[in-house]
N, CA, C and O atoms as a MOPAC input file, in Angstrom:
PM7 MOZYME 1SCF
protein

 N     25.24700 1    -4.18500 1    35.60900 1
 C     24.48600 1    -3.08000 1    34.85800 1
 C     23.34200 1    -3.44000 1    34.03000 1
 O     23.39000 1    -4.29900 1    33.14900 1
 N     22.26900 1    -2.73000 1    34.35300 1
 C     21.13100 1    -3.59500 1    34.25500 1
 C     20.66500 1    -2.25800 1    32.70300 1
 O     20.67700 1    -1.04600 1    32.91900 1
 N     20.26600 1    -2.92700 1    31.10900 1
 C     20.21300 1    -2.60000 1    30.35900 1
 C     18.42200 1    -2.49700 1    30.52200 1
 O     17.73300 1    -3.07500 1    31.36300 1
 N     18.06700 1    -1.77100 1    29.66400 1
 C     16.83500 1    -1.84100 1    29.72600 1
 C     16.28800 1    -1.20200 1    27.88100 1
 O     16.60800 1    -0.05700 1    27.56200 1
 N     15.66900 1    -1.89800 1    27.10200 1
 C     15.11000 1    -1.17100 1    25.74900 1
 C     13.93600 1    -0.57900 1    25.77800 1
 O     13.04300 1    -1.38000 1    26.05500 1
 N     13.49500 1     0.73200 1    25.56600 1
 C     12.40400 1     1.01900 1    25.53500 1
 C     12.05800 1     0.82400 1    24.08200 1
 O     12.79500 1     0.84100 1    23.09600 1
 N     10.15700 1     0.54700 1    24.23700 1
 C      9.77700 1     0.43700 1    23.16600 1
 C      9.23500 1     1.69800 1    22.33200 1
 O      8.83800 1     2.71200 1    22.90600 1
 N      9.24900 1     1.54200 1    20.75700 1
 C      9.25000 1     3.00000 1    20.08300 1
 C      8.03300 1     2.39700 1    19.24200 1
 O      7.85400 1     1.19200 1    19.07000 1
 N      7.29500 1     3.33300 1    18.78800 1
 C      6.36700 1     3.07100 1    17.82500 1
 C      6.90300 1     4.01200 1    16.55000 1
 O      7.27000 1     5.18000 1    16.41200 1
 N      6.76100 1     2.99100 1    15.80800 1
 C      7.33900 1     3.86900 1    14.20500 1
 C      6.47000 1     3.62400 1    12.91100 1
 O      6.14200 1     2.44300 1    12.79900 1
 N      6.18800 1     4.14200 1    12.28500 1
 C      4.82600 1     4.17800 1    11.47600 1
 C      3.80900 1     5.55700 1    11.14500 1
 O      3.76600 1     6.68700 1    11.62900 1
 N      3.28800 1     5.08900 1    10.42800 1
 C      1.91500 1     6.00500 1    10.19300 1
 C      0.94900 1     5.54900 1    10.97200 1
 O      0.47700 1     4.49100 1    10.55800 1
 N      0.54800 1     5.89700 1    11.80600 1
 C     -0.62300 1     5.27200 1    13.02100 1
 C     -1.62700 1     4.90000 1    12.16600 1
 O     -1.53200 1     3.67200 1    12.18100 1
 N     -2.59300 1     5.20300 1    11.37700 1
 C     -3.57600 1     5.21000 1    10.40900 1
 C     -3.46800 1     3.75500 1    10.20500 1
 O     -4.42100 1     3.07700 1    10.58800 1
 N     -2.40900 1     3.14000 1     9.63500 1
 C     -1.57900 1     2.05100 1     8.99400 1
 C     -1.44900 1     0.94600 1     9.46800 1
 O     -1.49100 1    -0.12500 1     8.86300 1
 N     -1.25100 1     1.16600 1    10.79200 1
 C     -0.26100 1     0.37900 1    12.09500 1
 C     -1.46700 1    -0.70900 1    12.44200 1
 O     -2.66300 1    -0.43400 1    12.53800 1
 N     -0.79900 1    -2.13300 1    12.62100 1
 C     -1.33700 1    -3.01600 1    13.11900 1
 C     -1.48500 1    -2.73400 1    14.35400 1
 O     -0.68400 1    -1.96700 1    14.88700 1
 N     -2.76300 1    -3.41100 1    15.22500 1
 C     -2.57300 1    -3.30000 1    16.76600 1
 C     -1.48000 1    -3.60400 1    17.59500 1
 O     -1.41200 1    -3.04900 1    18.69100 1
 N     -0.53400 1    -4.47100 1    17.21000 1
 C      0.04100 1    -4.86200 1    17.77400 1
 C      1.34000 1    -4.38300 1    17.80400 1
 O      2.21300 1    -4.53000 1    18.65900 1
 N      1.34300 1    -3.66700 1    16.53300 1
 C      2.23500 1    -2.60600 1    16.48300 1
 C      2.32100 1    -1.54400 1    17.40300 1
 O      3.19800 1    -1.41500 1    18.25800 1
 N      0.97300 1    -0.47100 1    17.10100 1
 C      0.60700 1     0.22700 1    17.68800 1
 C      0.92900 1     0.15200 1    19.19000 1
 O      1.45600 1     1.09300 1    19.78200 1
 N      0.63000 1    -0.87200 1    19.71200 1
 C      1.42800 1    -1.84000 1    21.33900 1
 C      2.52600 1    -1.46700 1    21.88200 1
 O      2.69600 1    -1.24800 1    23.08100 1
 N      3.73800 1    -1.33200 1    20.55800 1
 C      5.16100 1    -1.52700 1    20.34000 1
 C      5.26900 1    -3.13500 1    20.31100 1
 O      5.98400 1    -3.47900 1    21.25200 1
 N      4.88800 1    -4.07000 1    19.68400 1
 C      5.52300 1    -5.21200 1    19.55400 1
 C      4.90300 1    -5.54000 1    18.00800 1
 O      3.77000 1    -5.99900 1    17.86600 1
 N      5.83400 1    -5.23100 1    16.83500 1
 C      5.64700 1    -5.45400 1    15.80100 1
 C      5.55400 1    -6.94800 1    15.58600 1
 O      6.09700 1    -7.64500 1    16.44300 1
 N      4.97800 1    -7.52100 1    14.62300 1
 C      5.30700 1    -8.31600 1    13.90800 1
 C      5.13100 1    -8.19800 1    12.20500 1
 O      4.95600 1    -7.24700 1    11.44200 1
 N      5.34400 1   -10.45400 1    11.92800 1
 C      5.19200 1   -10.32000 1    10.78600 1
 C      4.16400 1    -9.66200 1     9.46400 1
 O      4.27300 1    -9.30000 1     8.29200 1
 N      3.06300 1    -9.79900 1    10.60700 1
 C      1.89100 1    -9.69500 1    10.01200 1
 C      1.20000 1    -8.10500 1    10.40900 1
 O      0.01100 1    -7.80500 1    10.51100 1
 N      2.08000 1    -7.48900 1    10.53400 1
 C      1.76800 1    -5.87700 1    10.14500 1
 C      1.61000 1    -5.09600 1     8.75900 1
 O      0.96300 1    -4.11900 1     8.38400 1
 N      2.51200 1    -5.99500 1     8.17800 1
 C      2.44400 1    -5.28100 1     6.56200 1
 C      1.26900 1    -5.78100 1     5.87400 1
 O      0.88100 1    -5.28100 1     4.81800 1
 N      0.54700 1    -6.99900 1     6.59000 1
 C     -0.52400 1    -7.10100 1     5.66900 1
 C     -1.57400 1    -6.49700 1     6.19900 1
 O     -2.55100 1    -6.33600 1     5.46800 1
 N     -1.62100 1    -6.03800 1     7.54700 1
 C     -2.89800 1    -5.12000 1     8.32300 1
 C     -2.61900 1    -4.05600 1     7.42800 1
 O     -3.67800 1    -3.70000 1     6.91100 1
 N     -1.56000 1    -3.32800 1     6.98100 1
 C     -1.10000 1    -2.27300 1     6.83800 1
 C     -1.53600 1    -1.95700 1     5.39100 1
 O     -1.79800 1    -0.82900 1     4.97400 1
 N     -1.59000 1    -3.41900 1     4.48800 1
 C     -2.04000 1    -3.32600 1     3.14500 1
 C     -3.63800 1    -3.25800 1     2.87300 1
 O     -4.13500 1    -2.72000 1     1.88400 1
 N     -4.37500 1    -3.90700 1     3.93800 1
 C     -5.27900 1    -4.06700 1     4.12500 1
 C     -6.12800 1    -2.64300 1     4.39100 1
 O     -7.19500 1    -2.36400 1     3.84500 1
 N     -5.41300 1    -1.81400 1     5.34800 1
 C     -5.96500 1    -0.48800 1     5.94700 1
 C     -5.82600 1     0.28600 1     4.38200 1
 O     -6.82700 1     0.89800 1     4.00900 1
 N     -4.79700 1     0.27500 1     3.60300 1
 C     -4.78300 1     0.94400 1     2.45700 1
 C     -5.74100 1     0.58700 1     1.56500 1
 O     -6.49600 1     1.45200 1     1.11900 1
 N     -5.84500 1    -0.71900 1     1.18200 1
 C     -7.01600 1    -1.24800 1     0.39700 1
 C     -8.54100 1    -0.63200 1     0.62500 1
 O     -9.42300 1    -0.48800 1    -0.22100 1
 N     -8.56300 1    -0.34100 1     1.92700 1
 C     -9.73200 1     0.06700 1     2.69400 1
 C     -9.93100 1     1.59200 1     1.94100 1
 O    -10.98900 1     2.04100 1     1.49900 1
 N     -8.95500 1     2.06800 1     1.93400 1
 C     -9.09500 1     3.36400 1     1.59200 1
 C     -9.17300 1     3.56800 1     0.62000 1
 O     -9.93600 1     4.45200 1     0.23000 1
 N     -8.44700 1     2.87000 1    -0.18500 1
 C     -8.61500 1     2.82800 1    -1.84500 1
 C     -9.88900 1     2.81100 1    -2.30100 1
 O    -10.32900 1     3.58600 1    -3.15000 1
 N    -10.64600 1     1.73500 1    -1.62700 1
 C    -12.25700 1     1.43200 1    -1.94900 1
 C    -13.12800 1     2.01000 1    -1.50900 1
 O    -14.17200 1     1.97900 1    -2.16100 1
 N    -13.10300 1     2.91900 1    -0.01800 1
 C    -14.15400 1     3.81200 1     0.34000 1
 C    -13.65000 1     5.16400 1     0.22700 1
 O    -14.50100 1     5.93700 1     0.66500 1
 N    -12.37700 1     5.90700 1    -0.27500 1
 C    -12.01300 1     7.29800 1    -0.05800 1
 C    -12.17100 1     7.58700 1     1.26000 1
 O    -12.69700 1     8.68800 1     1.42500 1
 N    -11.86500 1     6.90600 1     2.41800 1
 C    -11.89600 1     7.33500 1     3.72200 1
 C    -11.08700 1     5.98000 1     4.62900 1
 O    -11.41900 1     4.79700 1     4.54800 1
 N    -10.01500 1     6.51400 1     5.44200 1
 C     -8.89800 1     5.91600 1     6.56400 1
 C    -10.21500 1     5.01900 1     7.29900 1
 O    -11.23500 1     5.39300 1     7.87800 1
 N     -9.64600 1     3.63100 1     6.96600 1
 C    -10.40600 1     2.54000 1     8.35500 1
 C    -10.48200 1     3.20100 1     9.59900 1
 O    -11.48200 1     3.02200 1    10.29400 1
 N     -9.40200 1     4.07500 1    10.05400 1
 C     -8.93700 1     4.38500 1    11.30300 1
 C     -8.46500 1     5.69700 1    11.42700 1
 O     -7.38800 1     5.83400 1    10.84600 1
 N     -8.91300 1     6.79800 1    12.01900 1
 C     -8.84700 1     8.05300 1    12.00300 1
 C     -8.88000 1     8.63500 1    13.29100 1
 O     -9.35700 1     8.04400 1    14.26000 1
 N     -8.33600 1     9.89700 1    13.34500 1
 C     -8.35700 1    10.33900 1    14.72100 1
 C     -7.92800 1    12.07100 1    14.71900 1
 O     -6.94800 1    12.40600 1    14.05400 1
 N     -8.58000 1    12.94100 1    15.35900 1
 C     -7.75900 1    14.30300 1    15.23500 1
 C     -5.93700 1    14.25700 1    15.32200 1
 O     -5.13100 1    14.83700 1    14.59500 1
 N     -5.66800 1    13.25300 1    16.60500 1
 C     -4.80200 1    13.24500 1    16.83300 1
 C     -4.12300 1    11.75700 1    16.70200 1
 O     -4.79300 1    10.77400 1    16.38500 1
 N     -2.82900 1    11.70600 1    16.96100 1
 C     -1.82900 1    10.67200 1    16.58800 1
 C     -2.56300 1     9.55200 1    17.63300 1
 O     -2.87100 1     8.44100 1    17.20200 1
 N     -2.76100 1     9.85600 1    18.73500 1
 C     -2.96300 1     9.36300 1    19.91300 1
 C     -4.54700 1     8.92800 1    19.62800 1
 O     -5.03900 1     8.09700 1    20.39200 1
 N     -5.02200 1     9.24600 1    18.99200 1
 C     -6.68900 1     9.23600 1    19.33200 1
 C     -6.66600 1     8.10400 1    17.76200 1
 O     -7.35100 1     7.08300 1    17.81400 1
 N     -6.00300 1     8.35000 1    16.71400 1
 C     -6.23300 1     7.19000 1    15.90700 1
 C     -5.42600 1     5.89600 1    16.56700 1
 O     -5.85500 1     4.85700 1    16.06400 1
 N     -4.36500 1     5.65400 1    17.56400 1
 C     -3.80900 1     4.69400 1    17.95100 1
 C     -5.17300 1     3.97800 1    18.34700 1
 O     -5.63100 1     2.97600 1    17.79900 1
 N     -5.84900 1     4.82700 1    19.61900 1
 C     -6.86500 1     4.35000 1    20.28300 1
 C     -8.15700 1     3.56700 1    19.28700 1
 O     -8.78500 1     2.63100 1    19.78100 1
 N     -8.41300 1     3.97100 1    18.10700 1
 C     -9.03600 1     3.87900 1    17.19900 1
 C     -8.63100 1     2.11200 1    16.71500 1
 O     -9.29200 1     1.08800 1    16.88800 1
 N     -7.76000 1     2.24600 1    16.29400 1
 C     -6.69100 1     1.07300 1    15.74100 1
 C     -7.04800 1    -0.32600 1    16.65900 1
 O     -7.53800 1    -1.35300 1    16.19100 1
 N     -6.68700 1    -0.10600 1    18.03700 1
 C     -6.94500 1    -1.06500 1    19.14200 1
 C     -8.64600 1    -1.27100 1    19.41600 1
 O     -9.29100 1    -2.28200 1    19.69200 1
 N     -9.02600 1     0.04900 1    19.22600 1
 C    -10.10800 1    -0.47400 1    19.98000 1
 C    -11.76800 1    -0.77900 1    18.90200 1
 O    -12.88200 1    -1.22300 1    19.18000 1
 N    -11.16900 1    -0.29800 1    17.74000 1
 C    -12.60600 1     0.26400 1    17.02200 1
 C    -12.88900 1    -0.93600 1    15.56200 1
 O    -11.94300 1    -1.52900 1    15.04600 1
 N    -13.74500 1    -1.03600 1    15.28300 1
 C    -13.76600 1    -1.72200 1    13.99200 1
 C    -13.86200 1    -0.56900 1    12.86000 1
 O    -14.20300 1     0.58300 1    13.13000 1
 N    -13.50100 1    -1.04200 1    11.48000 1
 C    -13.49000 1    -0.04000 1    10.67800 1
 C    -15.22000 1     0.45500 1     9.99000 1
 O    -15.95500 1    -0.27800 1    10.65200 1
 N    -15.66400 1     0.85600 1     9.53700 1
 C    -16.49900 1     1.58600 1     8.74400 1
 C    -17.27100 1     0.57600 1     7.77200 1
 O    -17.87000 1     0.99700 1     6.78200 1
 N    -17.23100 1    -0.56500 1     8.05600 1
 C    -17.70800 1    -1.59100 1     6.96800 1
 C    -19.09500 1    -1.17400 1     5.81500 1
 O    -19.33400 1    -1.64400 1     4.70300 1
 N    -19.85200 1    -0.09000 1     6.63100 1
 C    -20.96300 1     0.46200 1     5.58900 1
 C    -20.10500 1     1.01500 1     4.61900 1
 O    -20.39300 1     0.72900 1     3.45700 1
 N    -18.94400 1     1.86700 1     4.83700 1
 C    -18.45500 1     2.82900 1     3.72300 1
 C    -17.84200 1     1.61800 1     2.33900 1
 O    -17.31900 1     2.01500 1     1.29800 1
 N    -17.98900 1     0.71200 1     2.55300 1
 C    -17.45400 1    -0.58100 1     1.54100 1
 C    -18.58800 1    -0.31200 1     0.57100 1
 O    -19.75800 1    -0.08300 1     0.87600 1
 N    -17.81200 1    -0.40500 1    -1.22300 1
 C    -19.07900 1    -0.26200 1    -2.02300 1
 C    -19.57800 1    -1.26600 1    -2.07200 1
 O    -19.35700 1    -2.16000 1    -1.25600 1
 N    -20.49200 1    -1.37100 1    -3.18800 1
 C    -21.63100 1    -2.49500 1    -2.83500 1
 C    -20.79900 1    -3.39200 1    -3.91700 1
 O    -20.60400 1    -4.55200 1    -3.55500 1
 N    -20.40300 1    -3.10500 1    -4.89500 1
 C    -19.22800 1    -3.87800 1    -5.39700 1
 C    -17.65200 1    -4.66900 1    -5.24300 1
 O    -16.73600 1    -5.11900 1    -5.93100 1
 N    -18.04800 1    -4.48600 1    -3.91500 1
 C    -16.73100 1    -5.25300 1    -3.66200 1
 C    -16.90800 1    -6.89100 1    -3.59900 1
 O    -16.00800 1    -7.72200 1    -3.48000 1
 N    -18.79000 1    -7.18900 1    -3.74800 1
 C    -19.09200 1    -8.37100 1    -3.77600 1
 C    -19.23600 1    -8.99800 1    -5.19100 1
 O    -19.46800 1   -10.18700 1    -5.40900 1
 N    -19.06600 1    -8.03100 1    -6.11200 1
 C    -19.24900 1    -8.65900 1    -7.25100 1
 C    -18.49900 1    -9.56900 1    -7.74800 1
 O    -17.56800 1   -10.01200 1    -7.07500 1
 N    -18.79800 1   -10.11400 1    -9.26000 1
 C    -18.29200 1   -11.00300 1    -9.84800 1
 C    -17.68400 1   -10.56100 1   -11.38400 1
 O    -18.26100 1    -9.62600 1   -11.94000 1
 N    -16.80800 1   -11.05500 1   -11.91600 1
 C    -16.75300 1   -10.48600 1   -13.17100 1
 C    -15.90300 1    -9.05600 1   -13.58700 1
 O    -14.75000 1    -8.96000 1   -13.16500 1
 N    -16.25000 1    -8.38100 1   -14.09000 1
 C    -15.63200 1    -7.24000 1   -14.48700 1
 C    -15.72400 1    -6.41400 1   -12.62500 1
 O    -14.82000 1    -6.04000 1   -11.87800 1
 N    -17.23100 1    -6.41000 1   -12.46600 1
 C    -17.31800 1    -5.93800 1   -11.16900 1
 C    -16.62300 1    -5.98800 1   -10.11400 1
 O    -16.48100 1    -5.00300 1    -9.39100 1
 N    -16.05200 1    -7.22500 1    -9.85300 1
 C    -15.40600 1    -7.28500 1    -8.69800 1
 C    -13.90500 1    -6.45200 1    -8.01300 1
 O    -13.10000 1    -5.63900 1    -8.46900 1
 N    -13.99000 1    -6.81000 1    -7.35400 1
 C    -13.04800 1    -5.60500 1    -6.44800 1
 C    -11.25000 1    -5.52700 1    -7.57800 1
 O    -10.68600 1    -4.63700 1    -8.21400 1
 N    -10.94600 1    -7.03000 1    -7.27400 1
 C     -9.77500 1    -6.81500 1    -8.28100 1
 C     -9.95000 1    -6.58700 1    -9.62400 1
 O     -8.99300 1    -6.05700 1   -10.18900 1
 N    -11.12700 1    -6.90100 1   -10.42700 1
 C    -10.93900 1    -6.33300 1   -11.92900 1
 C    -11.00600 1    -4.62200 1   -11.85400 1
 O    -10.70800 1    -3.88700 1   -12.79500 1
 N    -11.44600 1    -4.19100 1   -10.57200 1
 C    -11.79300 1    -2.62500 1   -10.57900 1
 C    -10.32300 1    -2.32300 1   -10.41700 1
 O     -9.89000 1    -1.59600 1   -11.31100 1
 N     -9.39300 1    -2.72000 1    -9.45000 1
 C     -8.18800 1    -2.18600 1    -9.26100 1
 C     -7.15000 1    -2.58600 1   -10.44200 1
 O     -6.16300 1    -1.86500 1   -10.58800 1
 N     -7.30700 1    -3.55000 1   -11.17300 1
 C     -6.42800 1    -3.87000 1   -12.36200 1
 C     -6.81000 1    -2.60300 1   -13.57600 1
 O     -6.16600 1    -2.18700 1   -14.54000 1
 N     -8.08300 1    -2.25800 1   -13.04700 1
 C     -8.54400 1    -1.29800 1   -14.45400 1
 C     -8.00700 1    -0.31500 1   -14.41300 1
 O     -7.92500 1     0.41500 1   -15.40100 1
 N     -7.35900 1     0.05200 1   -12.95800 1
 C     -6.59400 1     1.43300 1   -12.75300 1
 C     -5.33100 1     1.71400 1   -12.68200 1
 O     -4.66900 1     1.17600 1   -11.79400 1
 N     -4.75200 1     2.56100 1   -13.54200 1
 C     -2.84200 1     2.44900 1   -12.94400 1
 C     -2.72400 1     2.43100 1   -11.85200 1
 O     -3.62800 1     2.78100 1   -11.09400 1
 N     -1.03300 1     1.82300 1   -11.27300 1
 C     -0.72700 1     1.67000 1   -10.03100 1
 C     -0.00600 1     2.58300 1    -9.50300 1
 O      0.32300 1     2.62500 1    -8.31700 1
 N      0.29700 1     3.40900 1   -10.39900 1
 C      0.97800 1     5.08700 1    -9.51500 1
 C      0.83600 1     6.03800 1   -10.57700 1
 O      0.73600 1     5.55700 1   -11.70600 1
 N      0.80900 1     7.17400 1   -10.46800 1
 C      0.55600 1     8.39300 1   -11.24500 1
 C      1.80400 1     8.53800 1   -12.14000 1
 O      1.85800 1     9.22300 1   -13.16100 1
 N      2.93000 1     7.70100 1   -11.54400 1
 C      3.93100 1     7.80200 1   -12.63300 1
 C      3.73600 1     6.54300 1   -14.37000 1
 O      4.30200 1     6.51900 1   -15.46200 1
 N      2.78200 1     5.82300 1   -13.79600 1
 C      2.00400 1     4.77200 1   -15.08900 1
 C      1.31800 1     5.82800 1   -15.77300 1
 O      1.42100 1     6.08200 1   -16.97300 1
 N      0.55000 1     6.47600 1   -14.86000 1
 C     -0.67100 1     7.05800 1   -15.85700 1
 C     -0.10500 1     8.20300 1   -16.76600 1
 O     -0.47200 1     8.41100 1   -17.92200 1
 N      1.01500 1     9.04600 1   -15.95100 1
 C      1.78100 1    10.04300 1   -16.36000 1
 C      2.95200 1    10.20800 1   -17.52200 1
 O      3.31200 1    11.14400 1   -18.23600 1
 N      3.44400 1     8.56900 1   -17.32100 1
 C      4.16000 1     8.29800 1   -18.62200 1
 C      3.27200 1     7.40600 1   -19.66400 1
 O      3.92600 1     6.68600 1   -20.41900 1
 N      2.43800 1     7.39000 1   -19.73400 1
 C      1.53800 1     6.67700 1   -20.73500 1
 C      2.01000 1     5.14500 1   -20.90400 1
 O      1.92400 1     4.59300 1   -22.00100 1
 N      2.53100 1     4.46500 1   -19.72800 1
 C      2.79900 1     3.12800 1   -19.45100 1
 C      1.12500 1     2.55200 1   -19.05800 1
 O      0.14800 1     3.14800 1   -18.60500 1
 N      1.28900 1     1.50600 1   -19.36200 1
 C     -0.18100 1     0.43300 1   -19.35700 1
 C      0.56900 1    -0.66600 1   -17.81100 1
 O      1.72100 1    -0.97900 1   -17.50900 1
 N     -0.35000 1    -0.85800 1   -17.38700 1
 C     -0.48100 1    -2.20000 1   -16.14200 1
 C     -0.73500 1    -3.53100 1   -16.89200 1
 O     -1.27200 1    -4.52000 1   -16.39300 1
 N     -0.35200 1    -3.43700 1   -17.94400 1
 C     -0.88500 1    -5.20600 1   -18.66900 1
 C      0.31800 1    -5.48400 1   -18.75700 1
 O      1.26300 1    -4.75900 1   -19.06900 1
 N      0.27800 1    -6.93400 1   -18.37500 1
 C      1.50600 1    -8.04900 1   -18.40900 1
 C      1.79600 1    -8.10500 1   -19.92000 1
 O      0.84300 1    -7.85400 1   -20.65800 1
 N      3.18300 1    -8.45100 1   -20.57400 1
 C      3.63900 1    -8.50300 1   -21.36900 1
 C      3.21900 1    -9.39400 1   -21.92300 1
 O      2.66000 1   -10.10400 1   -21.08700 1
 N      3.11000 1   -10.02300 1   -23.36500 1
 C      2.46300 1   -10.98000 1   -24.26000 1
 C      3.54000 1   -12.15600 1   -24.25000 1
 O      3.34600 1   -13.17700 1   -24.91000 1

């Protein structure tokens, strides 16, 4: 008897790595997803989108993100660098709502 394993796509299409969209996940898919989330945080728009999941997957596989949407400050230094801007913001609504800060302990 022959068994065949069907490939499944699991995850949110807008944050899937191209290989994951093709049903072949890899370790680097998490890094891709982080980049997609970071892009969205910096621009306020998703790197890849579509009216339906299928169109979003096509965009992930075949298109580049809208790099023009990146703020000019992403190439800055010092307080205007992307890292400084992200560190200045609360990491979650829990931190902001509870009054906790993101500072490292002394």
